[in-house]
N, C-alpha and C positions, 0 to 999 in steps of 0.2 A: 064670547071667547076672551080669555085674558089677553092683554097686549103682549107682544113679543118680549119686551124688556121685563115685564112682570114675571113671565115664565122663566127667563134667564136668571132673575134674582132668586127664584125659588130653586131652580135646578142646579146652579153652581154649588151651593152648600150640599144639596142632595147627592150630587155625583162625587164630591171630594170630601165631604164631612167637615169642611172648614167653614166657619161662619163668614158671611160676606165682609164684615168689618175687619177680619183678620188678613185679608188679601192686601198685599202691598201695592204701591204705585207702579212698580216694575216687576216683571214676571219672567222667569226662566221656564221654558218648557223642555221636557225630555221624555223619551219613551224607554228609559232604562232605570229600573228601581234602585240600582246601586248608586246612581247620581243623587237621588233624593236622600238615601240613607247617609251618604257622605256629607251632603249639605247640612242635614240635621245634626250630625256629629260635630261638624266644624263650628256651628253656632249654638249648639245646645238647645235647639228648638224642638217643639213638639211636631210629630208627624200625625196628620189628620187623615182619616179616610180608610183605615184598615177594614178590609172586607167590602169596600165600595169599588166602583169601576175605576176611580182615579184617586190618587193620594197627593197631599200638598203639605208644605211647611213654609213658614215665614220667619226670617231672622229679625233682629232688632233694628235693622236699617231700612225697613220698608221694602225688602226684596223677597219675593215669594218664588218657590220652585214647585211646579206641578208635574207629576208623572201621569201622563194621559193615556198610556198604552201605545199600540202600534197601528199604523195605517192612516190613510187620508180621511176616512169617516170620523175617526177619533180626533184627528187634528182639527177638522171642521167643527166638531162638537165643542171642543174646549175653546176655540177662537170665538165661537158664537156665545158661549156661556160667559166668557170674560167680558163681553159687552155689558154685563150687569155691573162690573167693577170699572169698566173703561180705563184700563191702565195706561200709563204714559208711554210705555214701551214693552214689547214682548220679544224675547230672543229664544229661538229654538236651538237647542244643543242636540244635534242628531249625528248619526253615522251614515256613511254612504259608500257605494262602490266606485272606485276610481276607474275611469274609462280611457284615459290618455296614457301613452307610454311614459310620459314625464311625471305621472302621478304615482306616488308610492304610499304604501301603508304608513299611517302616522302623519301624513300631510293634513293641514287644515285648508278648508275651502270656504271662502266667502262668496256665495253665489250672487252674480249680478242680475240674474233672472232664473226662472224655472219654467220648463215646458210642461204644460198641463196634460200629461198623459194619464192622470189618475181618474179622471171622470167626475170626481166629487165636486170640483170647482165649477163645473158647468151648471150647477144648480144656483150659482151666485152671479155669474157674469157670462156673457157670450164668449165663445172660444177666441174671438179676436182680441180680447182684453189680456194684456201680458201680466204674468205673475211676477211682481217686482218687490224688492225689499225697500225699506226706508233708508235713504243714503246716509243721513246723519247718524243713525244708530250704528250702521256698519262702520262709519268713521271711528267711533269709539272702540269698536271691537278690533279693528285693524291696528289701532295704536297699542292696544294691550297685547296682541299677538307679537308685535315687534318688540315691545318692552320685555317680553319673556324670552326673547332671543330666537324666536321661531319665524320661519317663512310661511307664507300662505299663497294659495292659488285663487284666482278669480275665474269665473266662466259661467256657463249656463248648465244647470242641473236638470236632468229629466226625472220627473216624478211619475211613478207608476203605482197602480193599485194591485199589480200582479206580483205575487211573491216568488213563485217558482218559474223563472223564465230563463235561467242559465243554460238550459239544454236547447233553447230555441235559436238556431243559427240565423234564421231569417230576421228575428228581432235584433240579434247582434249586428247584422249588417245595417239595419235601420238606425240603430244608435250611432254607428260609425258615420253614416251619412249626415246625421244631425250635428255632428262634431261636439257633442256634450262632453263636459269634463267629468261628470259623475252622475250616478243614478241613486235615487232614494224613493221613499214612499210618501213623504209628508210636506216637503218644502213648498211646492206649488200651492198646496191647500192652505198652509199657514199664510202665505203671501196674499192669496186671493181673498180668503175670508177675513183677514186683517184689513185689507182694502175695503171690503164690503161693510165692515163694522167700524171703519175709521180708526183703526188701531195701528200705531206705528210698530213695525215688525222687522225682524231680521233672522238670519240663520247662520250659525257657525257649525260647519259639518266636519267630522273627522273621517278620513278615509280608513275604512276598516277591512276592506278586501278589494281584490282586483278581479271581478267576475268574468271578464272576457278571456282570462287565461285559465286553462284547465286546473293548474295548481293554485290559482288565486281565489277560487270559490270559497266563501266563508264556511268554516266548520266550528264545532263547539270549542275545539282546542285553539284554533287561531283567534277566535273571538275572545277567549280568556286571556290570551297573550296581549292583544290590543288593549283590552280593558285594564290589565295590570300596568301596561307601559304608559298609556295616554289619558286615562279617565281623569286623573287628578289635575293635569294641566288643562284639559278641555273645560272642566268645571270651573277651575280657578279663573281662567280668562273670561268666561261668561260672567262670573260673579263680579270681577273687577270692572268689566266694561259697563255692566248695568248699574253698579254702584256709582261709577264715575259719571254716568249720565245724570243720575239723580243729584249728586253733590254739586255738579257744575251748574245745574238748573237751566241748561239750554233746552228750550222747548223744541220737541220734534213735531213739527206741525203737519197736520193732514188737511189738505185743502179740499173743500167741497167743489163739485162740478156744478 
């Protein structure tokens, strides 16, 4: 059988359509196609992978953006395949549901950890291993949020592989007992699989809905409103943070056990 790295080197271009040598040292991940289109428009770069499971683009400063789809299995897949390139840093730009009364639509969240409710991460480490970001990467992100004049929240995010749970009041009560600040589908997986592959990683989440409130459940209309108001800022902060990491040359180390 081919070695794991050999498979990843073949499959990363296969899934994205982008040659391995076109991937930059720093990677933005998203599961929203309009982020990729806007990125390509900003830098005048080619979008690879039309008709493939994932699409990608790289600007002239060594920063790539990959649209990997939705859900923890896809998040695990791209974090595994990026092992072929072994980037110096990966930042996930995702949306989440706010779970605290103080959390409002349009707030940014920098997770200090994620609860592994998605199940996918159990294939990489035992449940006792916490899903954590790389602190130095988050430091750059936090500086850019403040520079843009925005506040951000920190806290623990719950990641689930379950899409339609808003009707489940027992699950609501469980989330409240865990005191999570937000819920999403990918953050824990990005953190754990990044840890497994020794890739420095982080997440900047945008609160797009308030699912514990009947009137706060996301709809097509409310999602369009959030996209129109906040996508540009969300993407710009991610671009500036990852560009800054690269330009300052401060290594984000991942220590072996």
